PLY file of the C-alpha trace (Angstrom):
ply
format ascii 1.0
element vertex 729
property float x
property float y
property float z
element edge 728
property int vertex1
property int vertex2
end_header
0.00 0.00 0.00
1.44 3.37 -0.93
1.25 6.36 1.35
2.24 9.96 1.05
5.59 10.81 2.51
5.85 12.46 5.91
8.25 12.96 8.72
9.42 9.91 10.62
11.51 9.16 13.63
10.57 7.99 17.06
9.63 10.46 19.70
9.05 10.46 23.44
6.09 12.18 25.09
6.61 15.92 25.65
8.26 17.15 28.85
5.06 18.06 30.74
3.61 14.64 30.00
6.87 12.91 30.95
6.92 14.76 34.25
3.35 13.68 34.93
4.31 10.14 33.97
7.11 10.07 36.52
4.71 11.18 39.21
2.06 8.71 38.08
4.50 5.82 38.28
4.76 6.27 42.01
1.59 4.22 42.43
0.56 0.79 41.15
-1.29 1.05 37.84
-4.33 -0.98 38.85
-6.42 -1.50 41.95
-5.47 -5.14 42.15
-1.80 -4.15 42.51
-2.38 -2.09 45.65
-1.22 -3.89 48.79
-3.16 -3.74 52.02
-1.88 -1.14 54.46
-1.37 -1.95 58.16
-4.45 -1.37 60.31
-4.34 1.95 62.12
-7.67 1.76 63.97
-8.65 -0.91 66.52
-12.23 -2.16 66.28
-14.05 -4.01 69.02
-16.49 -6.88 68.68
-19.48 -4.52 68.95
-18.10 -2.34 66.12
-17.68 -5.36 63.87
-21.16 -6.65 64.69
-22.80 -3.27 64.05
-20.94 -2.84 60.76
-21.82 -6.35 59.59
-25.51 -5.72 60.30
-25.30 -2.25 58.74
-23.65 -3.54 55.56
-26.08 -6.45 55.29
-29.11 -4.16 55.59
-27.65 -1.48 53.30
-26.78 -3.90 50.48
-29.89 -6.12 50.70
-33.33 -4.47 50.19
-35.20 -7.43 51.76
-32.91 -7.57 54.80
-35.38 -6.00 57.28
-38.19 -8.44 56.44
-35.78 -11.35 56.64
-34.38 -10.16 59.97
-37.88 -9.76 61.46
-38.85 -13.26 60.31
-35.71 -14.78 61.80
-36.30 -12.93 65.09
-39.88 -14.23 65.30
-38.77 -17.81 64.70
-36.05 -17.41 67.33
-38.48 -16.09 69.97
-40.96 -18.88 69.29
-38.19 -21.44 69.66
-37.00 -19.92 72.94
-40.56 -19.86 74.29
-41.13 -23.48 73.36
-38.00 -24.55 75.23
-39.01 -22.55 78.32
-42.57 -23.97 78.44
-41.29 -27.50 78.08
-38.90 -26.97 80.97
-41.60 -25.23 83.11
-44.33 -27.85 82.58
-42.90 -31.18 81.36
-46.30 -32.85 81.80
-47.99 -30.10 79.76
-50.42 -29.35 82.72
-52.03 -25.95 83.14
-50.25 -23.66 85.61
-52.54 -22.95 88.59
-50.32 -21.10 91.06
-51.51 -17.50 91.77
-48.33 -15.87 90.44
-48.51 -17.68 87.11
-52.23 -16.98 86.87
-51.46 -13.27 87.18
-48.78 -13.58 84.53
-51.27 -15.37 82.27
-53.72 -12.55 82.74
-51.04 -10.02 81.82
-50.09 -11.69 78.58
-53.41 -13.21 77.56
-56.36 -11.12 78.82
-58.87 -12.82 76.48
-58.58 -16.16 78.32
-61.66 -16.78 80.58
-61.80 -20.08 82.50
-62.04 -18.64 86.01
-64.41 -20.32 88.52
-65.84 -17.12 90.12
-66.65 -13.48 89.32
-64.06 -12.28 91.82
-61.32 -14.09 89.95
-62.64 -12.57 86.71
-62.41 -9.05 88.23
-58.88 -9.69 89.43
-58.00 -11.02 85.98
-59.40 -7.89 84.30
-57.41 -5.62 86.62
-54.26 -7.56 85.90
-55.06 -7.50 82.18
-55.42 -3.69 82.23
-52.09 -3.38 83.99
-50.58 -5.73 81.45
-51.89 -3.61 78.57
-50.26 -0.52 80.05
-47.04 -2.43 80.61
-46.93 -3.78 77.05
-47.85 -0.39 75.58
-44.84 1.14 77.31
-42.68 -1.81 76.27
-43.77 -1.58 72.62
-43.09 2.16 72.65
-39.62 1.66 74.00
-38.88 -1.09 71.49
-40.34 0.96 68.62
-38.24 3.96 69.57
-35.10 1.85 69.65
-35.89 0.18 66.33
-36.64 3.53 64.66
-33.40 4.95 66.00
-31.49 1.94 64.64
-33.17 2.26 61.24
-32.40 5.99 61.22
-28.76 5.25 61.95
-28.71 2.76 59.08
-30.22 5.32 56.69
-27.84 8.00 57.95
-24.89 5.63 57.72
-23.34 6.70 61.00
-21.85 3.36 62.01
-18.10 2.79 61.69
-16.84 1.03 58.56
-15.02 -2.20 59.34
-13.20 -3.02 56.11
-9.74 -3.43 54.61
-8.45 -2.79 51.08
-11.49 -0.70 50.24
-11.62 2.60 48.33
-12.53 5.82 50.15
-13.90 8.71 48.07
-13.65 12.02 49.92
-16.31 14.33 48.50
-18.56 14.11 45.47
-18.91 15.57 41.98
-20.22 14.57 38.58
-17.13 12.48 37.82
-17.51 10.07 40.73
-20.25 7.79 39.26
-18.04 6.86 36.30
-15.11 6.40 38.66
-17.24 3.91 40.59
-18.17 2.11 37.36
-14.48 1.88 36.48
-13.64 0.46 39.92
-16.47 -2.06 39.61
-15.35 -3.17 36.13
-11.77 -3.66 37.38
-12.78 -5.62 40.48
-16.49 -6.19 41.32
-15.55 -7.29 44.86
-14.03 -3.93 45.82
-15.88 -2.03 48.55
-16.29 1.71 47.97
-17.09 4.13 50.80
-18.07 7.71 49.93
-17.57 10.35 52.63
-19.88 13.18 51.56
-21.52 16.25 53.05
-25.31 16.65 53.21
-25.36 18.83 50.06
-23.25 16.33 48.14
-25.43 13.40 49.27
-28.50 15.10 47.80
-26.98 14.90 44.30
-25.51 11.44 44.80
-28.60 9.30 44.24
-29.73 11.14 41.10
-26.30 11.02 39.46
-25.75 7.36 40.28
-29.06 6.51 38.64
-28.14 8.64 35.63
-24.73 7.07 34.97
-24.75 3.53 36.39
-26.93 0.79 34.98
-29.50 -0.91 37.20
-27.31 -4.02 37.30
-24.25 -1.98 38.35
-26.21 -0.17 41.07
-27.45 -3.51 42.37
-24.07 -5.24 42.36
-21.59 -2.53 43.30
-20.56 -2.55 46.97
-21.14 1.13 47.70
-21.67 2.65 51.13
-22.19 6.34 51.92
-21.18 7.96 55.18
-22.07 11.55 56.11
-19.17 13.69 57.17
-16.52 16.22 56.28
-13.26 14.85 54.83
-11.14 17.24 56.90
-12.32 15.84 60.27
-10.14 13.16 61.82
-13.08 11.34 63.42
-14.93 11.14 60.08
-11.85 9.72 58.35
-11.50 7.19 61.18
-15.18 6.22 60.86
-14.67 5.19 57.22
-11.46 3.30 58.12
-9.36 5.49 55.81
-6.19 4.09 57.37
-7.09 0.61 56.14
-8.07 1.73 52.62
-6.14 0.59 49.55
-6.80 3.94 47.89
-8.18 7.34 48.87
-9.61 9.61 46.19
-9.77 13.36 46.90
-12.26 14.83 44.41
-12.75 18.50 43.65
-16.15 19.68 44.93
-18.74 20.60 42.33
-19.14 24.34 41.71
-22.30 25.72 43.22
-24.85 27.37 41.00
-25.14 27.33 37.24
-23.85 30.76 36.27
-20.66 31.70 34.45
-18.82 32.31 37.71
-19.09 28.62 38.50
-16.57 27.85 35.74
-14.28 30.81 36.29
-10.63 30.41 37.24
-11.43 31.68 40.73
-14.04 28.94 41.15
-11.56 26.26 40.07
-8.97 27.75 42.43
-11.51 27.50 45.26
-12.08 23.82 44.47
-8.31 23.25 44.46
-8.00 24.89 47.87
-10.59 22.50 49.29
-8.65 19.53 47.90
-5.47 20.94 49.47
-7.23 21.25 52.83
-8.33 17.61 52.58
-4.76 16.57 51.81
-3.53 18.43 54.91
-6.22 16.78 57.05
-5.29 13.38 55.62
-1.65 13.89 56.57
-2.68 14.87 60.10
-5.10 11.96 60.55
-2.96 9.28 58.87
0.70 10.23 59.27
1.86 6.71 58.33
-0.61 5.94 55.53
1.07 3.84 52.86
-1.73 3.36 50.34
-2.49 5.22 47.14
-3.95 8.72 46.93
-5.55 10.18 43.80
-6.24 13.95 44.00
-8.26 15.95 41.48
-6.79 19.44 41.01
-6.70 21.74 37.98
-3.54 23.75 38.72
-0.07 22.20 38.16
1.15 24.28 41.10
-1.49 22.82 43.42
-0.83 19.33 42.07
2.82 19.63 43.10
1.73 21.04 46.47
-0.56 18.05 47.15
2.36 15.67 46.55
4.58 17.74 48.84
1.96 17.79 51.61
1.47 14.01 51.55
5.13 13.10 51.00
5.87 12.53 54.75
3.12 9.90 54.98
4.73 7.58 52.44
1.53 7.52 50.38
1.78 6.99 46.62
0.23 10.18 45.24
-1.13 10.89 41.78
-3.07 13.90 40.55
-5.51 14.44 37.70
-6.77 17.57 35.95
-9.64 16.26 33.84
-11.59 19.48 33.26
-8.53 21.43 32.14
-7.50 18.66 29.73
-10.97 18.57 28.20
-11.02 22.35 27.67
-7.89 21.87 25.60
-9.39 18.90 23.76
-12.32 21.13 22.77
-9.95 22.81 20.29
-9.51 19.48 18.48
-13.15 18.40 18.69
-14.69 21.53 17.14
-12.42 21.24 14.07
-13.00 17.52 13.53
-16.64 16.40 13.32
-17.05 12.99 14.93
-13.84 13.09 16.96
-15.71 13.59 20.22
-17.77 10.45 19.58
-14.63 8.48 18.72
-12.95 9.55 21.97
-16.07 8.66 23.95
-16.05 5.16 22.46
-12.34 4.73 23.17
-12.93 5.75 26.80
-15.91 3.42 27.17
-16.22 0.06 28.88
-16.04 -2.09 25.73
-12.90 -4.22 25.92
-12.59 -4.35 22.13
-12.29 -0.56 21.81
-10.49 0.53 25.00
-6.82 1.30 25.53
-4.86 -0.93 27.90
-1.20 -1.17 28.96
0.02 -4.75 29.32
3.47 -6.32 29.88
4.87 -7.68 26.64
5.39 -11.14 28.16
1.66 -11.35 28.92
0.25 -9.92 25.69
2.77 -10.83 22.99
5.76 -12.88 24.17
6.68 -13.53 20.51
7.70 -9.86 20.22
10.37 -10.05 22.96
13.75 -9.27 21.42
12.33 -7.38 18.44
12.65 -3.61 18.10
9.50 -1.44 17.95
10.61 -0.27 14.49
10.53 -3.90 13.30
6.98 -4.74 14.33
3.63 -3.83 12.83
0.61 -2.26 14.58
-1.30 -5.48 13.84
1.32 -7.91 15.22
-0.63 -8.46 18.47
-3.68 -10.58 17.53
-6.95 -8.96 18.59
-5.37 -5.56 19.25
-3.75 -2.54 17.63
-0.20 -2.00 18.91
0.16 1.74 19.51
3.46 2.05 21.37
5.41 1.07 24.46
6.06 2.12 28.06
9.57 1.53 29.32
9.90 -0.79 32.30
10.59 0.49 35.80
9.32 3.49 37.71
8.61 6.51 35.54
9.00 4.57 32.30
8.80 6.79 29.22
5.70 6.59 27.03
6.66 6.04 23.38
3.87 6.05 20.81
4.30 4.66 17.31
5.71 1.37 15.99
6.78 -0.08 12.68
8.68 2.97 11.42
11.97 1.89 9.85
13.31 5.45 10.03
13.72 5.16 13.77
17.30 4.81 14.84
18.60 3.22 18.02
15.32 1.99 19.52
15.93 -0.69 22.12
14.60 -4.26 21.67
11.49 -5.20 23.61
12.37 -6.96 26.87
10.49 -8.45 29.79
9.06 -5.64 31.89
8.39 -3.44 28.88
4.70 -2.69 28.59
2.74 -2.48 25.35
0.14 0.21 24.66
-2.70 -1.67 23.00
-6.09 -0.75 21.63
-8.74 -3.35 22.35
-8.81 -7.08 22.98
-10.68 -9.27 20.49
-10.76 -12.98 19.80
-9.27 -14.15 23.11
-6.40 -11.66 23.23
-4.97 -11.17 26.68
-7.03 -8.67 28.60
-4.42 -7.70 31.13
-1.27 -8.49 32.94
-0.75 -11.99 34.19
-3.37 -13.65 32.01
-0.90 -16.33 30.95
-2.16 -19.16 28.82
-5.79 -18.30 29.40
-5.28 -15.01 27.60
-3.41 -16.49 24.68
-4.47 -15.33 21.26
-6.73 -17.58 19.27
-4.70 -16.98 16.10
-1.00 -17.79 15.73
1.32 -14.78 16.16
3.29 -13.46 13.20
6.57 -15.22 12.64
9.70 -13.53 13.90
11.13 -14.09 10.43
8.36 -12.07 8.73
9.61 -9.92 5.80
10.72 -6.40 6.57
7.97 -3.81 6.29
9.69 -1.99 3.48
9.52 -5.16 1.37
5.74 -5.24 1.74
5.24 -1.76 0.27
4.60 -2.46 -3.39
2.10 0.20 -4.49
3.58 3.41 -5.97
2.96 6.47 -3.79
2.46 10.13 -4.48
5.34 12.35 -3.52
5.17 14.44 -0.36
5.37 17.59 -2.51
1.93 16.83 -3.94
0.26 17.41 -0.56
-1.35 20.82 -0.44
-0.40 23.16 2.40
-3.04 23.77 5.04
-5.12 26.86 4.34
-5.94 29.42 7.06
-9.14 28.67 8.97
-11.89 30.89 10.34
-13.54 29.77 13.58
-16.58 31.34 15.27
-17.24 30.85 18.98
-20.81 31.69 20.00
-20.64 32.73 23.65
-17.83 32.99 26.15
-16.69 31.64 29.51
-13.41 32.43 31.26
-12.37 28.78 31.18
-12.57 28.75 27.36
-9.31 30.72 27.33
-7.49 27.37 27.50
-9.41 26.27 24.39
-8.44 29.44 22.51
-4.78 28.95 23.44
-4.93 25.38 22.10
-6.57 26.64 18.90
-3.84 29.23 18.45
-1.23 26.48 18.55
-3.16 24.08 16.28
-4.54 26.19 13.40
-2.47 27.22 10.36
-0.90 30.66 10.24
-3.26 33.42 9.16
-6.30 31.85 10.85
-8.96 33.84 12.71
-10.95 33.09 15.86
-14.08 35.27 16.19
-15.87 35.39 19.54
-19.45 36.64 19.98
-19.94 37.79 23.57
-21.47 40.78 25.40
-18.40 41.26 27.60
-16.50 44.50 27.19
-13.15 42.76 27.68
-12.45 39.04 27.21
-8.97 39.29 28.65
-7.41 38.00 25.42
-4.65 39.58 23.34
-5.23 40.47 19.70
-3.29 37.39 18.63
-2.94 33.98 20.25
-0.43 31.69 18.59
-1.18 31.51 14.87
-4.68 32.97 15.22
-5.94 36.54 15.16
-8.64 37.19 17.79
-11.75 39.16 16.79
-14.32 40.15 19.40
-17.88 40.80 18.19
-19.65 42.44 21.09
-23.27 41.35 21.33
-25.66 38.88 22.92
-24.88 35.34 21.76
-28.56 34.44 22.00
-29.86 37.08 19.54
-30.57 36.11 15.94
-29.53 39.43 14.40
-26.17 39.38 16.17
-25.47 35.80 15.06
-26.63 36.49 11.49
-24.18 39.38 11.14
-21.33 37.36 12.67
-22.02 34.42 10.35
-22.23 36.45 7.15
-19.38 38.95 7.63
-15.67 38.42 7.37
-13.33 41.24 8.28
-16.18 43.71 8.19
-17.38 42.73 4.71
-20.49 40.75 3.92
-19.83 37.48 2.11
-21.69 36.69 -1.09
-24.87 34.66 -0.91
-24.02 30.99 -0.77
-20.66 31.75 0.75
-19.52 31.13 4.29
-17.63 33.50 6.53
-16.38 30.72 8.81
-15.19 27.13 8.46
-16.17 26.04 11.98
-18.86 27.28 14.37
-19.05 26.26 18.02
-22.03 27.14 20.24
-20.67 27.22 23.78
-22.71 26.22 26.81
-23.35 29.25 29.11
-21.96 27.25 32.04
-20.57 23.77 32.47
-21.55 22.84 36.00
-19.61 19.63 36.60
-21.83 18.66 39.50
-25.23 19.03 37.85
-27.02 15.79 37.16
-27.91 15.10 33.53
-31.61 15.65 34.21
-31.24 18.49 36.72
-33.11 21.73 36.17
-29.86 23.68 35.90
-28.40 21.39 33.23
-31.54 21.37 31.11
-32.02 25.13 31.42
-28.47 25.91 30.28
-28.73 23.41 27.43
-32.05 24.96 26.36
-30.22 28.27 25.85
-27.51 26.56 23.80
-30.13 24.72 21.74
-31.89 28.01 20.88
-28.58 29.62 19.84
-27.80 26.55 17.73
-31.17 26.87 15.97
-30.39 30.54 15.20
-27.00 29.57 13.74
-28.51 26.91 11.46
-31.29 29.28 10.38
-28.86 32.12 9.61
-26.63 29.83 7.53
-29.62 28.48 5.61
-30.93 32.02 4.99
-27.62 32.96 3.35
-27.49 29.74 1.32
-24.52 28.36 3.25
-24.27 25.35 5.52
-23.13 21.78 5.12
-22.84 22.14 1.33
-20.07 24.69 1.91
-18.30 22.55 4.53
-19.35 24.75 7.43
-18.99 22.51 10.46
-21.42 23.46 13.22
-20.81 22.04 16.69
-22.63 22.46 20.00
-21.28 22.10 23.52
-23.94 20.56 25.77
-24.23 19.03 29.22
-27.21 16.71 28.75
-27.19 13.69 26.45
-30.97 14.08 26.10
-30.63 17.56 24.64
-27.75 16.33 22.49
-30.09 13.81 20.87
-32.50 16.65 20.06
-29.70 18.72 18.53
-28.59 15.82 16.34
-32.07 14.78 15.21
-33.86 18.12 14.78
-31.02 20.44 13.73
-28.86 17.92 11.85
-25.88 18.72 14.06
-23.89 15.53 14.42
-20.94 17.19 16.12
-22.31 17.39 19.67
-19.49 17.90 22.17
-20.08 16.96 25.79
-16.98 17.89 27.83
-18.71 17.05 31.11
-19.25 13.43 30.07
-15.75 13.13 28.61
-14.21 14.64 31.74
-16.01 12.01 33.82
-14.75 9.26 31.51
-11.21 10.63 31.77
-11.46 10.64 35.57
-12.53 6.99 35.36
-9.41 6.26 33.28
-7.27 7.81 36.03
-8.84 5.49 38.60
-8.59 2.39 36.41
-4.99 2.61 35.20
-2.41 5.36 35.68
-0.56 4.45 32.47
-3.74 4.72 30.37
-4.46 8.09 32.00
-0.99 9.30 30.96
-1.75 8.19 27.41
-5.00 10.15 27.35
-3.37 13.29 28.78
-1.05 13.25 25.78
-3.75 12.51 23.22
-6.10 15.24 24.44
-3.59 18.11 24.37
-1.11 19.55 21.88
1.83 17.99 23.75
2.86 14.89 21.80
0.41 12.98 19.65
-3.27 13.63 19.11
-6.21 11.76 17.62
-7.42 12.72 14.15
-10.23 11.73 11.80
-8.68 12.33 8.38
-9.69 11.62 4.79
-8.00 8.55 3.38
-6.62 10.86 0.70
-4.30 12.32 3.36
-2.37 9.02 3.22
-3.12 7.11 0.03
-3.38 8.21 -3.58
-7.15 7.90 -4.13
-6.85 9.14 -7.73
-5.62 5.65 -8.55
-7.71 2.74 -7.23
-5.99 1.31 -4.15
-6.99 -2.16 -3.00
-5.54 -3.36 0.28
-6.55 -4.77 3.63
-6.67 -2.63 6.75
-3.67 -4.53 8.11
-1.63 -3.66 5.02
-2.73 -0.03 5.19
-1.88 0.27 8.89
1.55 -1.26 8.32
2.27 1.10 5.41
1.15 4.23 7.26
3.30 3.28 10.26
6.34 2.64 8.07
6.11 5.85 6.03
4.51 8.37 8.38
5.03 6.93 11.88
1.27 7.29 12.47
-0.90 4.62 14.10
-4.17 3.82 12.31
-6.77 2.80 14.91
-9.73 2.30 12.59
-11.67 3.77 9.71
-15.03 5.24 8.71
-16.25 3.82 5.38
-17.65 6.09 2.71
-21.38 6.69 3.10
-21.42 6.16 6.87
-23.75 8.48 8.79
-21.69 10.28 11.39
-19.56 7.91 13.44
-22.14 5.11 13.63
-20.29 3.15 10.95
-16.82 3.73 12.42
-14.77 0.54 12.78
-12.26 0.66 15.66
-9.70 -2.12 16.12
-10.96 -4.09 13.09
-11.18 -7.87 13.25
-11.88 -10.67 10.82
-12.73 -9.53 7.31
-12.54 -5.88 8.39
-8.87 -6.48 9.28
-7.61 -8.88 6.61
-10.12 -8.51 3.78
-9.11 -6.37 0.84
-11.18 -3.30 0.02
-10.82 -0.26 -2.18
-9.82 2.90 -0.33
-11.46 5.92 -1.91
-11.98 9.63 -1.40
-15.03 9.11 0.83
-13.22 6.93 3.35
-11.78 8.40 6.55
-9.05 7.07 8.81
-8.89 7.37 12.60
-5.24 7.90 13.40
-2.87 8.74 16.23
-0.42 11.29 14.85
1.94 14.11 15.78
1.65 15.87 12.40
0 1
1 2
2 3
3 4
4 5
5 6
6 7
7 8
8 9
9 10
10 11
11 12
12 13
13 14
14 15
15 16
16 17
17 18
18 19
19 20
20 21
21 22
22 23
23 24
24 25
25 26
26 27
27 28
28 29
29 30
30 31
31 32
32 33
33 34
34 35
35 36
36 37
37 38
38 39
39 40
40 41
41 42
42 43
43 44
44 45
45 46
46 47
47 48
48 49
49 50
50 51
51 52
52 53
53 54
54 55
55 56
56 57
57 58
58 59
59 60
60 61
61 62
62 63
63 64
64 65
65 66
66 67
67 68
68 69
69 70
70 71
71 72
72 73
73 74
74 75
75 76
76 77
77 78
78 79
79 80
80 81
81 82
82 83
83 84
84 85
85 86
86 87
87 88
88 89
89 90
90 91
91 92
92 93
93 94
94 95
95 96
96 97
97 98
98 99
99 100
100 101
101 102
102 103
103 104
104 105
105 106
106 107
107 108
108 109
109 110
110 111
111 112
112 113
113 114
114 115
115 116
116 117
117 118
118 119
119 120
120 121
121 122
122 123
123 124
124 125
125 126
126 127
127 128
128 129
129 130
130 131
131 132
132 133
133 134
134 135
135 136
136 137
137 138
138 139
139 140
140 141
141 142
142 143
143 144
144 145
145 146
146 147
147 148
148 149
149 150
150 151
151 152
152 153
153 154
154 155
155 156
156 157
157 158
158 159
159 160
160 161
161 162
162 163
163 164
164 165
165 166
166 167
167 168
168 169
169 170
170 171
171 172
172 173
173 174
174 175
175 176
176 177
177 178
178 179
179 180
180 181
181 182
182 183
183 184
184 185
185 186
186 187
187 188
188 189
189 190
190 191
191 192
192 193
193 194
194 195
195 196
196 197
197 198
198 199
199 200
200 201
201 202
202 203
203 204
204 205
205 206
206 207
207 208
208 209
209 210
210 211
211 212
212 213
213 214
214 215
215 216
216 217
217 218
218 219
219 220
220 221
221 222
222 223
223 224
224 225
225 226
226 227
227 228
228 229
229 230
230 231
231 232
232 233
233 234
234 235
235 236
236 237
237 238
238 239
239 240
240 241
241 242
242 243
243 244
244 245
245 246
246 247
247 248
248 249
249 250
250 251
251 252
252 253
253 254
254 255
255 256
256 257
257 258
258 259
259 260
260 261
261 262
262 263
263 264
264 265
265 266
266 267
267 268
268 269
269 270
270 271
271 272
272 273
273 274
274 275
275 276
276 277
277 278
278 279
279 280
280 281
281 282
282 283
283 284
284 285
285 286
286 287
287 288
288 289
289 290
290 291
291 292
292 293
293 294
294 295
295 296
296 297
297 298
298 299
299 300
300 301
301 302
302 303
303 304
304 305
305 306
306 307
307 308
308 309
309 310
310 311
311 312
312 313
313 314
314 315
315 316
316 317
317 318
318 319
319 320
320 321
321 322
322 323
323 324
324 325
325 326
326 327
327 328
328 329
329 330
330 331
331 332
332 333
333 334
334 335
335 336
336 337
337 338
338 339
339 340
340 341
341 342
342 343
343 344
344 345
345 346
346 347
347 348
348 349
349 350
350 351
351 352
352 353
353 354
354 355
355 356
356 357
357 358
358 359
359 360
360 361
361 362
362 363
363 364
364 365
365 366
366 367
367 368
368 369
369 370
370 371
371 372
372 373
373 374
374 375
375 376
376 377
377 378
378 379
379 380
380 381
381 382
382 383
383 384
384 385
385 386
386 387
387 388
388 389
389 390
390 391
391 392
392 393
393 394
394 395
395 396
396 397
397 398
398 399
399 400
400 401
401 402
402 403
403 404
404 405
405 406
406 407
407 408
408 409
409 410
410 411
411 412
412 413
413 414
414 415
415 416
416 417
417 418
418 419
419 420
420 421
421 422
422 423
423 424
424 425
425 426
426 427
427 428
428 429
429 430
430 431
431 432
432 433
433 434
434 435
435 436
436 437
437 438
438 439
439 440
440 441
441 442
442 443
443 444
444 445
445 446
446 447
447 448
448 449
449 450
450 451
451 452
452 453
453 454
454 455
455 456
456 457
457 458
458 459
459 460
460 461
461 462
462 463
463 464
464 465
465 466
466 467
467 468
468 469
469 470
470 471
471 472
472 473
473 474
474 475
475 476
476 477
477 478
478 479
479 480
480 481
481 482
482 483
483 484
484 485
485 486
486 487
487 488
488 489
489 490
490 491
491 492
492 493
493 494
494 495
495 496
496 497
497 498
498 499
499 500
500 501
501 502
502 503
503 504
504 505
505 506
506 507
507 508
508 509
509 510
510 511
511 512
512 513
513 514
514 515
515 516
516 517
517 518
518 519
519 520
520 521
521 522
522 523
523 524
524 525
525 526
526 527
527 528
528 529
529 530
530 531
531 532
532 533
533 534
534 535
535 536
536 537
537 538
538 539
539 540
540 541
541 542
542 543
543 544
544 545
545 546
546 547
547 548
548 549
549 550
550 551
551 552
552 553
553 554
554 555
555 556
556 557
557 558
558 559
559 560
560 561
561 562
562 563
563 564
564 565
565 566
566 567
567 568
568 569
569 570
570 571
571 572
572 573
573 574
574 575
575 576
576 577
577 578
578 579
579 580
580 581
581 582
582 583
583 584
584 585
585 586
586 587
587 588
588 589
589 590
590 591
591 592
592 593
593 594
594 595
595 596
596 597
597 598
598 599
599 600
600 601
601 602
602 603
603 604
604 605
605 606
606 607
607 608
608 609
609 610
610 611
611 612
612 613
613 614
614 615
615 616
616 617
617 618
618 619
619 620
620 621
621 622
622 623
623 624
624 625
625 626
626 627
627 628
628 629
629 630
630 631
631 632
632 633
633 634
634 635
635 636
636 637
637 638
638 639
639 640
640 641
641 642
642 643
643 644
644 645
645 646
646 647
647 648
648 649
649 650
650 651
651 652
652 653
653 654
654 655
655 656
656 657
657 658
658 659
659 660
660 661
661 662
662 663
663 664
664 665
665 666
666 667
667 668
668 669
669 670
670 671
671 672
672 673
673 674
674 675
675 676
676 677
677 678
678 679
679 680
680 681
681 682
682 683
683 684
684 685
685 686
686 687
687 688
688 689
689 690
690 691
691 692
692 693
693 694
694 695
695 696
696 697
697 698
698 699
699 700
700 701
701 702
702 703
703 704
704 705
705 706
706 707
707 708
708 709
709 710
710 711
711 712
712 713
713 714
714 715
715 716
716 717
717 718
718 719
719 720
720 721
721 722
722 723
723 724
724 725
725 726
726 727
727 728
């Protein structure tokens, strides 16, 4: 298969990513690798009994009915034993004391021989009723108090090797799903305030399936993560991992996503880290802290360093703001990323030791292997063995010089696991591939390239782009900075916002910044912005911009998908999106002129409306992707490092490109996906992860990690086909 020429050579992840990688390597990559820490809290027999009952009742809906039935059977059994001992001959008790007792407990019995005895019996019966009324009240009060304590979750947690989540936000439900998928037996305890608990139930129901909610071992305890007694109550000292999450911003206005709001959330995480150090000075487990500032991330590690804890940090929201710059310029990329971050084993990244996934590759250099040399997976790169091993993406490029042979301990970066491929480390023979591995004596890649290729000089230079942002939030500054670094020179970013000052310079990177002052929700303002370029009105049928992005007024990370705040903000974005489509149609522009319209939304429900009613397939949901990225950080630190590189301009990124960017479609090209992937790797050092066939609607027809005929069957690659690639070009 012939491909256009491009730059080659191996490369290591950029310095910021490498620094994060070194910090991430301080902790085991998976939950199963975390060793139990020594107990720091002593629990008595009563504590263990209360916790066992509490956990049984909390995790089993029918527990109360079962407990009441067992208690009744037990009382009946005890009574039977006592009566047998008291009256072996089964004769009626006639002594005065026992007669009085009988009257107390059974006032309806009437076999007395005189009226006087009946009167005495009635008096005793009345006294018995009063006695039992008081007794029932006392028992009821105690039972209600016990049930209230169960609902409130105030009992101490008696567990080891569990996960403690300090706080709550919209990312936590997907974190829990990731923990459950990695190890369904793991207990998770959430320490949340009253306000956070109110959002917990709704968000769990929105993200987790009914089966996951039923099976996951989740317990909630009220409390504040900075109080030593609350941390002791959830047995934080015995936990395998403690997760410090950034609190959700309050409210749904623009201020909730401002830098000051994110700084406030970081300060709360810092305070929780300080409290953790004070409460658990010898904690040796893993700590995962969610902070947005690199400065605060370094400070969290410094605070917890004396404890000996293995500390990692994540900045999911900031990474996704940067990814927004890629998503708005590439329709369908957001959906591809969402699939790659999903739970499907066939389409998810994993990092596995070479001896577990592909022992036949040991001793071969990365430049000598093909992306399809691991059956059932796409080989994307390697992670050096040892602590802080460098992440190296790209294989099969003969232009690399001096790359070291693969050895035991080296980990492979793989996409997917199909057809019995090993799903993780230590799978051994059970994870062996169902198809034989390629022979070590396979022909060199260069020998397999037999189709003539177009010269690199035939590739047209990228033309300047014009991008329109409808609306503004302070946190979008990171997106604009990423755009400035990504777009060709001479490009323009126009921002429609009522603010007098956006706090941006006239030029950011390669892009000139233009501020159109006006309400982003008014049709006349949007019409003028869409039909004018540099102050001049474009001709009818023309387009003033290549890409249009309707920004959400506020991205409240803690709002549930069906909350009033989320739906209200999305309703505003949906109305602005309708105005954009109408204004383009009125001027005769739109999809026919390659104007890509995207919308940033919080709710998947509103996203479906935008796609169906307004024909906008490029719906970007940073809130959902940020939650998925947080789940990656919990699942595997190495995979999180990979995503931090792919989502930003540092290192490689994901692209959805026309097949014509790689193969000469002017001449019919017939080849299998495996041949195409090998050729692209050899000539361009890019990794092809999948493709979108011509005629596919959106990304529904996208094939990631092809298998069977999709992998080995020959097909003709034409101008309508698109490739999903990992590239640094």
